[in-house]
C-alpha positions, 0 to 999 in steps of 0.5 A, spaced: 472 441 586 469 447 585 468 452 591 461 455 590 463 461 595 469 463 591 469 470 588 469 470 581 475 471 577 474 477 573 477 478 566 482 483 568 485 478 572 487 473 567 493 474 564 493 477 556 497 473 551 504 475 549 504 480 543 508 475 539 503 469 541 497 472 539 495 471 532 487 472 532 484 472 525 490 475 521 489 477 514 491 471 509 496 472 504 491 471 498 486 475 501 491 481 501 492 479 494 485 479 492 484 485 496 490 489 491 486 486 485 479 489 487 483 496 488 486 495 481 479 494 479 476 500 482 482 505 480 481 502 473 478 509 471 484 513 473 489 508 470 485 509 463 485 516 464 492 516 466 494 512 459 490 517 455 492 524 458 500 521 457 498 520 450 496 527 449 502 531 452 509 530 454 508 534 460 503 529 463 508 526 468 510 532 471 504 535 472 501 529 475 506 528 481 502 532 486 495 529 484 498 522 484 500 524 491 494 527 493 490 521 491 494 516 494 493 520 501 486 519 500 485 512 497 491 509 502 491 513 508 485 517 509 480 511 507 485 506 511 484 511 517 477 512 517 474 505 515 480 501 516 482 499 509 482 501 502 475 498 498 479 492 496 480 490 503 473 492 506 470 488 501 474 482 503 473 483 510 480 485 512 482 491 516 488 494 518 489 495 525 495 497 530 499 491 532 495 491 539 488 491 535 486 498 537 484 502 531 489 504 526 492 511 527 493 517 521 501 516 522 501 509 522 496 509 515 501 515 513 507 511 514 504 504 511 503 508 504 509 513 505 515 509 502 511 507 495 508 514 495 514 517 495 518 512 490 512 513 485 512 520 485 520 521 484 519 516 479 514 520 475 518 526 476 524 523 473 520 520 467 517 527 466 524 530 466 526 525 460 519 527 457 520 534 456 527 533 454 524 529 448 521 532 442 514 531 440 514 527 434 519 522 438 514 522 444 508 521 440 511 515 436 511 510 442 505 506 445 504 507 452 508 501 455 514 502 450 514 510 451 515 508 459 521 504 457 524 509 453 523 514 458 526 510 464 532 509 460 533 516 457 532 519 464 536 521 470 540 515 472 536 515 479 530 513 475 532 506 474 535 506 481 528 508 484 525 503 479 529 497 482 528 499 489 520 499 488 521 492 485 525 490 491 521 493 496 515 489 493 518 483 493 521 483 500 514 485 502 512 479 500 517 475 503 517 478 509 509 477 509 510 469 508 515 468 513 511 471 519 505 468 523 501 474 523 502 476 515 505 482 517 509 486 511 515 490 511 510 497 512 506 493 517 512 493 521 515 500 520 507 502 522 506 498 527 500 495 524 497 488 522 491 486 517 486 482 520 480 478 518 474 481 521 469 476 518 472 471 523 469 475 529 462 476 526 
């Protein structure tokens, strides 16, 4: 029976759920895939520019390393820190937060992106070395995708290793995301982040 004279219980007196049991509004796997697709569409002009510039000069792969890193820092680190996600995530109402659901920090956003950013930069550098070792006639004889395959095969041995590592990182991230309840990928575990669906809280 309720006692009308009993002091009300403050929210602070209610024990918070353990971190492992709190699974509020996680960003689902297919929503995150959709966000990636939207990001690819947003970046399609950059991808097209990359295709065109690479056909003009053998040195493209080398001089593109730093601009590519800077763009990754802006798109996948700054935007995540400032707005909680890339354009794809924002459109689908997904937000990157710390695992305690506080706003994502700059360091966490950087850690999430660093593995792919560094592997991508190393791969471009290796392809650039292979391109400079090729004469102009041979370089321009190939189409974009065929040229990339030839450069990867003729470049330093570590280029193939990095390409394999990128594939392993991607697939392991997908598997890890699918087998845990909070749908955290490997980079989320490294950075201490979680992706949430904020549309469910509106």
